[in-house]
DSSP file (Angstrom, degrees, kcal/mol; ACC not computed):
  #  RESIDUE AA STRUCTURE BP1 BP2  ACC     N-H-->O    O-->H-N    N-H-->O    O-->H-N    TCO  KAPPA ALPHA  PHI   PSI    X-CA   Y-CA   Z-CA
    1    1 A M     >        0   0    0      0, 0.0     4,-2.1     0, 0.0     5,-0.2   0.000 360.0 360.0 360.0 -36.8    0.0    0.1   -0.1
    2    2 A A  H  >  +     0   0    0      1,-0.2     4,-2.2     2,-0.2     5,-0.1   0.816 360.0  52.9 -59.1 -33.7    2.8    2.3    0.8
    3    3 A A  H  > S+     0   0    0      2,-0.2     4,-2.6     1,-0.2    -1,-0.2   0.908 108.1  50.8 -69.1 -41.5    4.4    1.7   -2.6
    4    4 A V  H  > S+     0   0    0      1,-0.2     4,-2.4     2,-0.2    -2,-0.2   0.872 110.8  49.1 -64.5 -38.8    1.1    2.7   -4.3
    5    5 A D  H  X S+     0   0    0     -4,-2.1     4,-2.3     2,-0.2     5,-0.2   0.901 111.3  49.1 -64.0 -42.9    1.0    5.9   -2.3
    6    6 A A  H  X S+     0   0    0     -4,-2.2     4,-2.3     2,-0.2    -2,-0.2   0.922 111.4  49.3 -61.4 -42.6    4.5    6.7   -3.1
    7    7 A W  H  X S+     0   0    0     -4,-2.6     4,-2.6     1,-0.2    -2,-0.2   0.907 111.1  49.4 -57.9 -46.5    3.9    6.1   -6.8
    8    8 A K  H  X S+     0   0    0     -4,-2.4     4,-1.9     2,-0.2    -1,-0.2   0.868 112.5  48.1 -65.3 -37.1    0.7    8.3   -6.8
    9    9 A H  H  X S+     0   0    0     -4,-2.3     4,-2.0     2,-0.2    -2,-0.2   0.872 114.3  45.8 -66.8 -39.4    2.7   11.1   -5.0
   10   10 A S  H  X S+     0   0    0     -4,-2.3     4,-2.7    -5,-0.2    -2,-0.2   0.915 112.2  50.8 -71.8 -40.4    5.6   10.9   -7.4
   11   11 A D  H  X S+     0   0    0     -4,-2.6     4,-2.8     2,-0.2     5,-0.3   0.950 111.0  49.0 -60.6 -49.0    3.2   10.8  -10.4
   12   12 A F  H  X S+     0   0    0     -4,-1.9     4,-1.5     1,-0.2    -1,-0.2   0.873 113.5  46.6 -62.7 -36.6    1.3   13.9   -9.1
   13   13 A L  H  X S+     0   0    0     -4,-2.0     4,-2.8     2,-0.2    -1,-0.2   0.932 113.9  48.3 -76.3 -41.6    4.6   15.8   -8.6
   14   14 A C  H  X S+     0   0    0     -4,-2.7     4,-1.9     1,-0.2    -2,-0.2   0.931 110.7  50.0 -53.3 -50.0    5.9   14.8  -12.1
   15   15 A K  H  X S+     0   0    0     -4,-2.8     4,-2.4     1,-0.2    -1,-0.2   0.869 112.3  48.1 -64.3 -37.3    2.7   15.7  -13.8
   16   16 A N  H  X S+     0   0    0     -4,-1.5     4,-2.6    -5,-0.3    -1,-0.2   0.889 107.4  54.6 -80.2 -36.0    2.7   19.1  -12.1
   17   17 A Y  H  X S+     0   0    0     -4,-2.8     4,-0.7     2,-0.2    -1,-0.2   0.853 110.2  46.7 -62.2 -29.5    6.3   19.8  -12.9
   18   18 A I  H >< S+     0   0    0     -4,-1.9     3,-0.8    -5,-0.2     4,-0.3   0.942 114.5  47.6 -73.2 -47.4    5.6   19.2  -16.6
   19   19 A L  H >< S+     0   0    0     -4,-2.4     3,-1.6     1,-0.3    -2,-0.2   0.879 104.2  61.1 -60.9 -40.1    2.5   21.4  -16.4
   20   20 A N  H 3< S+     0   0    0     -4,-2.6    -1,-0.3     1,-0.3    -2,-0.2   0.805 102.3  53.0 -60.5 -33.2    4.4   24.1  -14.6
   21   21 A G  T << S+     0   0    0     -3,-0.8    -1,-0.3    -4,-0.7    -2,-0.2   0.578  93.1  94.9 -84.1  -4.7    6.7   24.5  -17.7
   22   22 A L  S <  S-     0   0    0     -3,-1.6     5,-0.1    -4,-0.3    -3,-0.0  -0.484  84.9-101.0 -85.0 148.5    4.0   24.9  -20.1
   23   23 A D     >  -     0   0    0     -2,-0.2     4,-2.5     1,-0.1    -1,-0.1  -0.306  40.9-108.4 -61.4 152.4    2.5   28.2  -21.4
   24   24 A N  H  > S+     0   0    0      1,-0.2     4,-1.6     2,-0.2     5,-0.2   0.904 119.9  52.0 -49.6 -46.2   -0.9   29.2  -19.7
   25   25 A A  H  > S+     0   0    0      1,-0.2     4,-1.2     2,-0.2     3,-0.3   0.930 111.9  45.3 -59.9 -50.1   -2.9   28.3  -22.8
   26   26 A L  H  > S+     0   0    0      1,-0.2     4,-2.7     2,-0.2    -1,-0.2   0.797 104.8  62.6 -61.6 -30.0   -1.3   24.9  -23.0
   27   27 A Y  H  X S+     0   0    0     -4,-2.5     4,-1.8     1,-0.2    -1,-0.2   0.942 102.2  50.2 -62.5 -43.7   -1.8   24.3  -19.3
   28   28 A N  H  < S+     0   0    0     -4,-1.6    -1,-0.2    -3,-0.3    -2,-0.2   0.862 112.7  48.8 -61.4 -37.1   -5.6   24.5  -19.7
   29   29 A V  H  < S+     0   0    0     -4,-1.2    -1,-0.2    -5,-0.2    -2,-0.2   0.953 122.1  30.6 -65.1 -49.9   -5.4   22.0  -22.6
   30   30 A Y  H >< S+     0   0    0     -4,-2.7     3,-1.0     1,-0.2    -2,-0.2   0.436  93.0  86.5 -97.9  -0.3   -3.2   19.4  -20.8
   31   31 A S  T 3< S+     0   0    0     -4,-1.8    -1,-0.2     1,-0.2    -3,-0.1   0.702  79.4  66.0 -75.1 -15.5   -4.1   19.7  -17.2
   32   32 A P  T 3  S+     0   0    0      0, 0.0    -1,-0.2     0, 0.0    -2,-0.1   0.473  73.0 123.5 -80.4   0.1   -7.0   17.2  -17.5
   33   33 A M    <   -     0   0    0     -3,-1.0     3,-0.1     1,-0.1    -3,-0.0  -0.337  63.8-137.6 -59.1 143.1   -4.5   14.4  -18.3
   34   34 A L  S    S+     0   0    0      1,-0.1     2,-0.3     2,-0.0    -1,-0.1   0.855  73.4   7.4 -77.1 -32.9   -4.9   11.6  -15.8
   35   35 A N  S  > S-     0   0    0      1,-0.1     4,-2.0   -20,-0.1     5,-0.2  -0.933  73.7-102.8-149.9 166.2   -1.1   10.9  -15.2
   36   36 A A  H  > S+     0   0    0     -2,-0.3     4,-3.0     1,-0.2     5,-0.2   0.857 117.3  52.8 -59.9 -44.6    2.3   12.0  -15.8
   37   37 A K  H  > S+     0   0    0      2,-0.2     4,-2.9     1,-0.2     5,-0.3   0.957 110.5  47.9 -63.0 -52.2    2.9    9.3  -18.5
   38   38 A A  H  > S+     0   0    0      1,-0.2     4,-1.6     2,-0.2    -1,-0.2   0.878 113.6  48.1 -54.4 -42.0   -0.2   10.3  -20.5
   39   39 A L  H  X S+     0   0    0     -4,-2.0     4,-2.7     2,-0.2    -2,-0.2   0.934 113.2  46.7 -63.5 -51.6    0.7   13.9  -20.3
   40   40 A W  H  X S+     0   0    0     -4,-3.0     4,-2.5     1,-0.2    -2,-0.2   0.896 113.2  47.2 -61.2 -44.2    4.2   13.3  -21.4
   41   41 A E  H  X S+     0   0    0     -4,-2.9     4,-2.3    -5,-0.2    -1,-0.2   0.856 110.8  53.8 -71.1 -31.0    3.3   11.0  -24.3
   42   42 A S  H  X S+     0   0    0     -4,-1.6     4,-2.6    -5,-0.3    -2,-0.2   0.946 112.5  44.2 -64.5 -51.7    0.6   13.5  -25.5
   43   43 A L  H  X S+     0   0    0     -4,-2.7     4,-2.4     1,-0.2     5,-0.3   0.901 112.9  49.9 -65.7 -39.7    3.2   16.2  -25.5
   44   44 A E  H  X S+     0   0    0     -4,-2.5     4,-2.0     2,-0.2    -1,-0.2   0.862 110.0  49.6 -62.7 -39.8    5.8   14.2  -27.2
   45   45 A K  H  < S+     0   0    0     -4,-2.3    -2,-0.2     1,-0.2    -1,-0.2   0.931 117.6  42.7 -66.6 -41.7    3.4   13.1  -29.9
   46   46 A K  H  < S+     0   0    0     -4,-2.6    -2,-0.2    -5,-0.2    -1,-0.2   0.891 130.7  18.8 -68.8 -40.8    2.3   16.7  -30.5
   47   47 A Y  H  < S+     0   0    0     -4,-2.4     2,-0.7    -5,-0.2    -3,-0.2   0.604 110.7  67.9-115.2 -18.6    5.7   18.5  -30.4
   48   48 A K     <  +     0   0    0     -4,-2.0     2,-0.4    -5,-0.3    -1,-0.1  -0.922  62.4 175.8-114.9 107.0    8.5   16.0  -30.9
   49   49 A T        -     0   0    0     -2,-0.7     5,-0.1     2,-0.1    -4,-0.1  -0.898  32.4-149.1-119.2 153.1    8.5   14.6  -34.4
   50   50 A K  S    S+     0   0    0     -2,-0.4     2,-0.7     3,-0.0    -1,-0.1   0.605  70.7 102.3 -85.0 -13.2   10.9   12.3  -36.1
   51   51 A D    >   -     0   0    0      1,-0.2     3,-1.8     2,-0.1     6,-0.2  -0.632  59.8-157.3 -82.6 115.6   10.4   13.8  -39.4
   52   52 A A  T 3  S+     0   0    0     -2,-0.7    -1,-0.2     1,-0.3     6,-0.0   0.786  91.3  62.2 -57.0 -29.3   13.4   16.1  -40.3
   53   53 A C  T 3  S+     0   0    0      4,-0.1    -1,-0.3    -3,-0.0    -2,-0.1   0.394  75.9 124.5 -81.8   6.0   11.2   18.0  -42.8
   54   54 A S    <>  -     0   0    0     -3,-1.8     4,-1.1     1,-0.2     5,-0.1  -0.376  60.4-142.7 -68.5 145.1    8.9   19.1  -40.0
   55   55 A K  H  > S+     0   0    0      2,-0.2     4,-3.1     1,-0.2     5,-0.3   0.851  99.7  61.6 -73.8 -35.4    8.4   22.9  -39.8
   56   56 A K  H  > S+     0   0    0      1,-0.2     4,-2.5     2,-0.2     5,-0.2   0.928 103.1  49.8 -61.5 -39.2    8.3   22.6  -36.0
   57   57 A F  H  > S+     0   0    0     -6,-0.2     4,-1.2     2,-0.2    -1,-0.2   0.861 113.1  44.4 -66.3 -33.8   11.7   21.2  -35.9
   58   58 A V  H  X S+     0   0    0     -4,-1.1     4,-2.2     2,-0.2    -2,-0.2   0.896 112.2  52.4 -69.9 -44.2   13.1   24.0  -38.1
   59   59 A V  H  X S+     0   0    0     -4,-3.1     4,-2.5     1,-0.2    -2,-0.2   0.891 106.7  52.7 -62.6 -39.6   11.3   26.6  -36.3
   60   60 A G  H  X S+     0   0    0     -4,-2.5     4,-0.7    -5,-0.3    -1,-0.2   0.886 111.0  46.9 -59.7 -36.1   12.7   25.4  -33.0
   61   61 A K  H >< S+     0   0    0     -4,-1.2     3,-0.5    -5,-0.2    -2,-0.2   0.894 110.9  53.9 -73.7 -33.9   16.2   25.6  -34.4
   62   62 A F  H >< S+     0   0    0     -4,-2.2     3,-1.2     1,-0.2    -2,-0.2   0.867 106.2  51.9 -57.8 -47.1   15.4   29.1  -35.8
   63   63 A L  H 3< S+     0   0    0     -4,-2.5    -1,-0.2     1,-0.3    -2,-0.2   0.640 106.8  53.2 -71.9 -15.3   14.3   30.3  -32.5
   64   64 A D  T << S+     0   0    0     -4,-0.7    -1,-0.3    -3,-0.5    -2,-0.2   0.366  82.9 117.6 -92.4   0.1   17.5   29.0  -30.9
   65   65 A F    <   -     0   0    0     -3,-1.2     2,-0.4    -4,-0.2    -3,-0.1  -0.459  41.1-176.6 -67.6 131.3   19.7   30.9  -33.4
   66   66 A K        -     0   0    0     -2,-0.2     2,-0.6     2,-0.0    -2,-0.0  -0.984  19.9-137.1-134.6 142.6   22.0   33.6  -32.0
   67   67 A I        -     0   0    0     -2,-0.4     2,-0.6     2,-0.0    -2,-0.0  -0.884  16.8-168.4-103.3 128.0   24.3   36.0  -33.8
   68   68 A V        -     0   0    0     -2,-0.6     3,-0.4     1,-0.1    -2,-0.0  -0.950  10.2-171.0-117.8 113.0   27.7   36.5  -32.3
   69   69 A D  S    S+     0   0    0     -2,-0.6    -1,-0.1     1,-0.2     4,-0.1   0.843  81.5  68.6 -66.2 -34.1   29.8   39.4  -33.8
   70   70 A S  S    S+     0   0    0      2,-0.1    -1,-0.2     0, 0.0     2,-0.2   0.693  89.0  76.0 -64.8 -23.7   33.0   38.3  -31.9
   71   71 A K  S    S-     0   0    0     -3,-0.4     2,-0.3     1,-0.1    -3,-0.0  -0.590  84.8-118.0 -93.0 146.1   33.4   35.1  -34.1
   72   72 A T        -     0   0    0     -2,-0.2     2,-0.5     1,-0.1    -2,-0.1  -0.625  35.3-106.8 -84.3 152.3   34.6   35.1  -37.6
   73   73 A H        -     0   0    0     -2,-0.3     2,-0.3    -4,-0.1    -1,-0.1  -0.665  38.9-172.0 -84.6 120.1   32.3   33.9  -40.2
   74   74 A K        -     0   0    0     -2,-0.5     2,-0.2     1,-0.0    -3,-0.0  -0.833  31.7-102.9-113.7 149.7   33.1   30.5  -41.6
   75   75 A R        -     0   0    0     -2,-0.3     2,-0.5     1,-0.0    -1,-0.0  -0.472  39.9-153.6 -65.6 133.2   31.4   28.7  -44.5
   76   76 A K        -     0   0    0     -2,-0.2     2,-0.3     2,-0.0    -1,-0.0  -0.926   9.9-130.5-117.9 135.5   29.1   26.0  -43.1
   77   77 A E        -     0   0    0     -2,-0.5     2,-0.4     0, 0.0     0, 0.0  -0.596  23.3-157.6 -81.9 146.5   28.2   23.0  -44.9
   78   78 A I        -     0   0    0     -2,-0.3     2,-0.1     4,-0.0     3,-0.0  -0.970  17.3-119.7-128.1 136.4   24.5   22.1  -45.1
   79   79 A K     >  -     0   0    0     -2,-0.4     4,-2.1     1,-0.1     3,-0.4  -0.447  25.0-120.7 -69.0 147.4   22.9   18.8  -45.7
   80   80 A L  H  > S+     0   0    0      1,-0.2     4,-2.4     2,-0.2     5,-0.2   0.916 114.9  55.7 -58.6 -42.7   20.7   18.6  -48.9
   81   81 A E  H  > S+     0   0    0      1,-0.2     4,-1.8     2,-0.2    -1,-0.2   0.869 109.6  47.3 -63.1 -35.3   17.6   17.7  -46.6
   82   82 A D  H  > S+     0   0    0     -3,-0.4     4,-2.3     2,-0.2    -1,-0.2   0.885 111.0  51.1 -71.9 -37.9   18.2   21.0  -44.5
   83   83 A L  H  X S+     0   0    0     -4,-2.1     4,-2.6     2,-0.2    -2,-0.2   0.906 109.7  48.9 -64.7 -44.4   18.5   23.0  -47.6
   84   84 A I  H  X S+     0   0    0     -4,-2.4     4,-2.4     1,-0.2     5,-0.2   0.932 112.3  49.7 -64.5 -44.3   15.2   21.6  -49.0
   85   85 A V  H  X S+     0   0    0     -4,-1.8     4,-2.1    -5,-0.2    -2,-0.2   0.922 111.1  47.9 -59.4 -47.5   13.5   22.3  -45.7
   86   86 A R  H  X S+     0   0    0     -4,-2.3     4,-2.4     1,-0.2    -1,-0.2   0.917 112.1  50.2 -64.1 -42.9   14.7   25.9  -45.5
   87   87 A L  H  X S+     0   0    0     -4,-2.6     4,-2.1     1,-0.2    -2,-0.2   0.889 110.6  49.6 -61.7 -37.2   13.7   26.5  -49.2
   88   88 A R  H  X S+     0   0    0     -4,-2.4     4,-2.4     1,-0.2    -1,-0.2   0.875 111.5  48.1 -71.8 -38.3   10.3   25.2  -48.5
   89   89 A I  H  X S+     0   0    0     -4,-2.1     4,-2.5     2,-0.2    -1,-0.2   0.874 111.2  50.1 -60.6 -43.1    9.8   27.3  -45.5
   90   90 A E  H  X S+     0   0    0     -4,-2.4     4,-2.6     2,-0.2    -2,-0.2   0.941 110.8  51.0 -66.2 -46.7   11.0   30.4  -47.4
   91   91 A E  H  X S+     0   0    0     -4,-2.1     4,-2.6     1,-0.2    -2,-0.2   0.920 108.7  50.9 -58.6 -50.7    8.6   29.7  -50.1
   92   92 A D  H  X S+     0   0    0     -4,-2.4     4,-1.8     1,-0.2    -1,-0.2   0.896 112.4  47.2 -54.5 -41.1    5.7   29.3  -47.7
   93   93 A N  H  X S+     0   0    0     -4,-2.5     4,-2.6     2,-0.2    -2,-0.2   0.921 108.6  52.8 -70.5 -38.7    6.5   32.6  -46.1
   94   94 A R  H  X S+     0   0    0     -4,-2.6     4,-2.1     1,-0.2    -2,-0.2   0.931 112.7  45.8 -57.5 -48.3    6.9   34.3  -49.4
   95   95 A Q  H  X S+     0   0    0     -4,-2.6     4,-1.6     2,-0.2    -1,-0.2   0.784 111.1  52.8 -65.9 -29.8    3.4   33.0  -50.4
   96   96 A F  H  X S+     0   0    0     -4,-1.8     4,-2.3     2,-0.2    -1,-0.2   0.900 111.5  45.8 -65.3 -47.2    1.9   34.0  -47.0
   97   97 A E  H  X S+     0   0    0     -4,-2.6     4,-2.2     1,-0.2    -2,-0.2   0.806 110.7  53.6 -67.8 -30.4    3.3   37.5  -47.4
   98   98 A K  H  X S+     0   0    0     -4,-2.1     4,-2.0     2,-0.2    -1,-0.2   0.902 109.1  48.4 -67.5 -41.7    2.0   37.7  -50.9
   99   99 A K  H  X S+     0   0    0     -4,-1.6     4,-1.2     1,-0.2     6,-0.2   0.933 112.4  49.7 -64.2 -43.3   -1.5   36.7  -49.7
  100  100 A L  H ><>S+     0   0    0     -4,-2.3     5,-2.4     1,-0.2     3,-0.6   0.939 112.5  45.7 -60.8 -45.2   -1.3   39.3  -47.0
  101  101 A S  H ><5S+     0   0    0     -4,-2.2     3,-1.3     1,-0.2    -1,-0.2   0.857 107.2  58.5 -70.1 -30.3   -0.2   42.1  -49.4
  102  102 A S  H 3<5S+     0   0    0     -4,-2.0    -1,-0.2     1,-0.3    -2,-0.2   0.726 105.4  51.7 -70.0 -23.6   -2.9   41.1  -51.8
  103  103 A R  T <<5S-     0   0    0     -4,-1.2    -1,-0.3    -3,-0.6    -2,-0.2   0.360 123.3-104.2 -94.0   1.2   -5.5   41.7  -49.0
  104  104 A G  T < 5S+     0   0    0     -3,-1.3     2,-0.4     1,-0.3    -3,-0.2   0.676  82.3 124.7  86.4  12.5   -4.2   45.1  -48.3
  105  105 A Q      < -     0   0    0     -5,-2.4    -1,-0.3    -6,-0.2     6,-0.3  -0.819  49.4-143.5-105.2 148.8   -2.4   44.2  -45.2
  106  106 A G    >   -     0   0    0      4,-4.5     3,-1.1    -2,-0.4     4,-0.1  -0.125  50.5 -46.0 -92.7-167.2    1.3   44.8  -44.6
  107  107 A K  G >  S+     0   0    0      1,-0.3     3,-1.7     2,-0.2    -1,-0.3  -0.199 128.3  20.4 -64.5 153.9    3.8   42.5  -42.7
  108  108 A C  G 3  S-     0   0    0      1,-0.3    -1,-0.3    -3,-0.1    -2,-0.1   0.736 132.3 -70.3  59.5  17.5    2.6   41.1  -39.3
  109  109 A G  G <  S+     0   0    0     -3,-1.1     2,-0.4     1,-0.3    -1,-0.3   0.626  94.2 139.3  81.3   6.7   -1.1   41.8  -40.4
  110  110 A R    <         0   0    0     -3,-1.7    -4,-4.5     1,-0.1    -1,-0.3  -0.732 360.0 360.0 -91.0 136.4   -0.9   45.4  -40.2
  111  111 A A              0   0    0     -2,-0.4    -1,-0.1    -6,-0.3    -4,-0.0   0.393 360.0 360.0 -72.4 360.0   -2.6   47.7  -42.8
């Protein structure tokens, strides 16, 4: 009985640690999950993809990008798959901006 109580307490803590790291809007979506394992699997399925062509993966890398002026610029090799992903995203962004401008809106949805 003590082992079950300890497991329930640990599960409660784990679930709430995960929920604490989420944005408020996501908290409301994922808080009804029954246990930490279900919560973790749901988040992993939604946000962790194995597909290297996924935009979520590239956006995550983009958000982590930092410019450092103190380092010299070196030529960086890029894999063909990464190049294709970047070109697809760039094309999608251009099409989106074109749609916005055709509607009379400027960048970021401002008129």
